[in-house]
C-alpha positions in Angstrom: 84.1 88.5 -45.4 81.0 88.2 -47.6 78.2 85.7 -48.0 75.7 85.0 -50.8 72.4 83.1 -50.2 69.6 82.1 -52.4 66.3 82.0 -50.5 64.5 78.6 -50.6 60.8 78.1 -50.3 61.3 77.0 -46.7 62.5 80.4 -45.7 60.2 82.5 -47.9 58.1 85.0 -45.9 60.6 85.5 -43.1 61.7 89.0 -42.2 65.2 89.6 -43.4 66.7 90.4 -40.0 65.1 87.2 -38.5 66.6 85.1 -41.4 70.0 86.5 -40.8 69.8 85.9 -37.0 69.1 82.2 -37.8 72.0 82.0 -40.2 74.5 83.9 -38.0 73.7 82.9 -34.4 76.9 84.4 -33.1 75.8 87.9 -34.1 73.1 89.9 -32.2 70.0 91.1 -34.0 71.0 94.7 -33.4 74.5 94.1 -35.0 72.9 92.5 -38.1 70.4 95.3 -38.2 73.3 97.8 -38.4 74.7 95.9 -41.3 71.3 96.2 -43.1 71.0 99.9 -42.3 74.5 100.7 -43.6 73.9 99.0 -46.9 76.0 95.9 -46.2 73.1 93.6 -46.9 71.6 93.6 -50.4 68.6 91.8 -51.9 68.9 91.3 -55.6 71.6 94.0 -55.6 69.4 96.5 -53.9 69.3 97.8 -50.2 66.2 97.0 -48.2 64.9 97.5 -44.7 65.3 95.0 -41.9 61.5 94.1 -42.0 61.6 93.1 -45.7 59.9 89.8 -46.2 62.3 87.6 -48.2 60.9 85.6 -51.2 61.9 82.4 -52.8 64.9 82.8 -55.1 65.9 86.2 -53.7 69.6 86.6 -53.7 70.9 87.9 -50.4 74.4 89.4 -50.4 75.9 90.1 -47.0 79.2 91.8 -46.4 80.9 92.0 -43.0 83.2 95.1 -43.2 86.5 95.0 -41.5 86.4 96.5 -38.1 87.2 100.2 -38.1 90.5 100.9 -36.4 89.8 102.3 -32.9 91.7 105.2 -31.4 90.9 104.1 -27.9 94.1 103.9 -26.0 94.7 100.9 -23.7 95.3 102.2 -20.2 95.9 100.5 -16.9 92.7 101.3 -14.9 91.9 99.9 -11.5 88.7 97.9 -11.1 87.9 94.8 -9.1 87.1 91.5 -10.8 84.5 89.4 -9.0 84.4 86.5 -11.5 85.9 85.5 -14.8 85.7 82.6 -17.3 86.2 82.1 -21.0 82.9 83.9 -21.9 82.6 86.9 -19.6 83.9 88.7 -16.6 82.0 90.4 -13.7 83.6 93.6 -12.2 83.0 95.8 -9.2 83.0 99.2 -10.9 84.3 102.0 -8.6 82.4 105.3 -8.3 83.9 107.9 -10.6 84.8 105.6 -13.4 83.1 106.3 -16.7 82.2 103.1 -18.6 83.0 104.0 -22.2 84.5 106.9 -24.1 82.1 109.7 -25.0 82.2 113.5 -25.3 84.4 114.9 -22.5 85.7 111.4 -21.6 88.0 110.1 -24.3 90.4 108.3 -21.9 90.5 106.9 -18.4 87.3 104.8 -18.9 86.5 101.3 -18.0 86.8 100.4 -21.8 90.4 101.8 -21.8 91.2 99.5 -18.9 89.5 96.5 -20.5 91.5 96.9 -23.7 94.7 97.1 -21.6 93.9 93.8 -20.0 92.3 91.9 -22.9 93.5 93.6 -26.1 90.3 92.8 -28.0 86.7 92.4 -27.1 83.5 91.6 -29.1 81.1 94.0 -30.7 80.6 96.2 -33.7 80.7 99.5 -31.7 84.4 100.2 -31.4 83.7 102.6 -28.5 82.0 100.0 -26.4 83.7 96.6 -26.9 82.3 93.9 -24.7 79.9 96.3 -23.0 76.5 94.7 -22.3 75.0 97.3 -20.0 76.4 100.3 -18.1 76.3 102.1 -14.8 76.5 105.9 -14.5 79.9 107.4 -13.8 79.2 108.0 -10.1 77.3 104.7 -9.5 79.4 101.9 -8.1 78.9 98.1 -8.2 78.4 95.0 -10.3 78.8 95.0 -14.1 79.1 92.1 -16.5 81.3 92.4 -19.6 81.3 89.9 -22.6 84.6 88.4 -23.8 83.2 86.6 -26.9 80.7 87.4 -29.6 78.4 84.6 -28.5 78.4 85.8 -24.9 77.7 89.4 -26.0 74.7 88.3 -27.9 73.3 85.9 -25.2 73.8 88.4 -22.4 72.3 91.3 -24.4 69.3 89.0 -25.1 69.0 88.2 -21.4 68.9 91.9 -20.5 66.4 92.6 -23.3 64.1 89.8 -22.2 64.3 90.7 -18.5 66.0 87.5 -17.4 68.4 89.6 -15.3 67.8 90.5 -11.7 69.3 93.9 -10.6 69.4 94.9 -7.0 70.7 98.3 -5.8 71.2 100.0 -2.4 71.0 103.7 -2.0 71.0 106.4 0.6 68.1 108.8 0.0 67.6 112.4 1.0 64.3 112.1 2.9 62.0 109.1 2.7 59.9 107.8 -0.3 56.7 107.9 1.8 56.0 104.2 2.3 58.1 101.4 3.8 58.0 99.7 0.5 56.4 100.1 -2.9 56.5 99.9 -6.7 56.6 102.8 -9.1 55.5 102.3 -12.7 56.2 105.6 -14.5 57.5 106.1 -18.1 60.9 107.8 -18.4 62.0 110.1 -21.2 64.4 112.9 -22.0 63.7 116.1 -19.9 61.9 118.7 -22.0 64.3 121.5 -21.0 67.5 120.1 -19.5 68.9 117.6 -22.1 71.4 116.2 -19.5 68.4 115.0 -17.4 65.7 112.3 -17.8 62.2 112.8 -16.3 59.0 111.0 -15.7 57.2 111.5 -19.1 53.8 109.7 -19.0 52.9 110.5 -22.6 56.3 110.1 -24.4 58.6 108.1 -22.2 59.5 104.5 -22.1 57.9 102.0 -19.7 59.9 101.8 -16.4 59.2 99.9 -13.2 61.1 100.3 -9.9 60.6 98.5 -6.6 61.9 99.8 -3.3 62.1 98.8 0.3 63.2 101.1 3.2 65.8 99.2 5.3 66.5 102.0 7.8 65.3 105.6 8.2 66.6 108.7 10.1 65.3 112.3 10.2 65.9 113.5 6.6 67.5 110.3 5.3 66.7 106.7 4.5 68.7 103.6 3.3 66.8 101.6 0.8 67.0 98.4 -1.3 65.9 98.9 -4.9 65.0 96.3 -7.6 64.6 97.1 -11.3 62.3 95.5 -13.8 63.5 97.7 -16.6 66.8 99.5 -17.2 66.1 103.0 -18.4 68.8 105.8 -18.2 68.9 107.2 -14.7 65.9 105.2 -13.8 66.4 104.9 -10.0 67.6 108.5 -9.8 64.5 109.8 -11.6 62.0 107.6 -9.9 63.2 108.3 -6.4 63.4 112.0 -7.1 59.8 111.9 -8.4 58.8 110.5 -5.0 60.4 113.4 -3.2 63.4 111.4 -2.0 66.3 111.8 -4.4 69.5 109.9 -4.1 71.7 111.6 -1.5 74.5 113.5 -3.2 72.7 113.5 -6.6 72.9 117.2 -7.5 71.4 116.7 -10.9 68.1 115.4 -9.4 67.9 117.5 -6.3 69.8 115.4 -3.8 72.7 117.8 -3.1 74.1 117.6 0.5 75.9 120.8 1.4 77.1 119.9 4.9 76.8 117.5 7.8 79.2 114.7 6.7 82.9 114.3 6.8 84.3 114.0 4.2 81.5 115.8 2.2 79.3 113.6 0.0 80.4 114.3 -3.6 78.5 111.7 -5.6 75.1 110.0 -5.7 75.1 107.3 -3.0 73.9 104.5 -5.3 75.4 101.1 -5.5 74.6 98.1 -7.8 74.8 95.3 -5.2 73.6 92.2 -6.9 73.3 90.9 -10.5 71.7 87.6 -11.3 71.5 86.2 -14.9 71.8 82.9 -16.8 75.2 81.9 -18.0 75.5 82.8 -21.7 76.6 79.2 -22.7 75.3 76.8 -20.0 72.2 78.8 -19.0 73.1 78.1 -15.4 71.8 80.7 -12.9 74.7 82.9 -11.8 74.7 85.5 -9.0 77.3 88.1 -8.1 77.5 90.6 -5.3 79.6 93.6 -4.7 80.0 94.9 -1.1 78.8 98.3 -0.2 81.7 100.8 -0.9 83.5 102.5 2.0 82.0 106.0 1.3 78.5 104.7 1.6 79.4 102.7 4.7 80.9 105.8 6.2 77.7 107.9 5.6 75.6 105.1 7.2 77.9 105.0 10.3 77.7 108.8 10.7 73.9 108.7 10.4 73.7 105.9 13.0 76.0 107.8 15.3 73.9 111.0 14.8 70.6 109.3 15.4 71.3 106.3 17.8 
């Protein structure tokens, strides 16, 4: 599909990407930006940047390329569905399930399971159809997935504009030092270990985490965590920087070698609650996923050990 526009005086001076967002409201700004970067948008037959200021009588040619065929195999994958309507679904992601295909995980992901159930989902990234946000492989809990292009755009904007409330629960190794608090510390790629993130005051991205200790025992604590931002590994990095890594999180110093049966083999972090405006009606929606059995079992053992 292709479109040709002649810029009128009314639109002259707008950034190209802003103009296209107005003309194609069902597409996200990032998706239209990709079309610009890949040469699928021309001004007077020449490629330009997204920030180009359009002028009266400019000819804008836009081509929507056919979606690339995906080699993602539809597979039957188990995941709980908390809610579903025509626009989106909310799932309870189990620990151990990778969200989308990537190096080392080309099958057996949530996306493979979504394609088995829905055949087609929106988005220009064929590896991440419908995916609005993600949880780490070993983090369990609430996730929202878009079923339409309009929902994908609206939900993505809600996350970007911080209209989404995210509440987690975690078992920590040790205690963060205060009953509750807020940590504002920029996060970026670790300077040595590229698999890790780290607090990087000079080069990282703004990140804010709130925590409240619900229960504590010698060497452990159970906390509620709220996020203002959504950086990669944010809770894991911030809690580790306070000297209280997520229990079971070997990457950030939370390895537990013994003391629990069965042994703890994943970071004990759970996305409990997600609140966001409905992508069509703008009605406030809230979804909750119960604490998974492995975390409940650890809490029971701690309570028994330290009555």
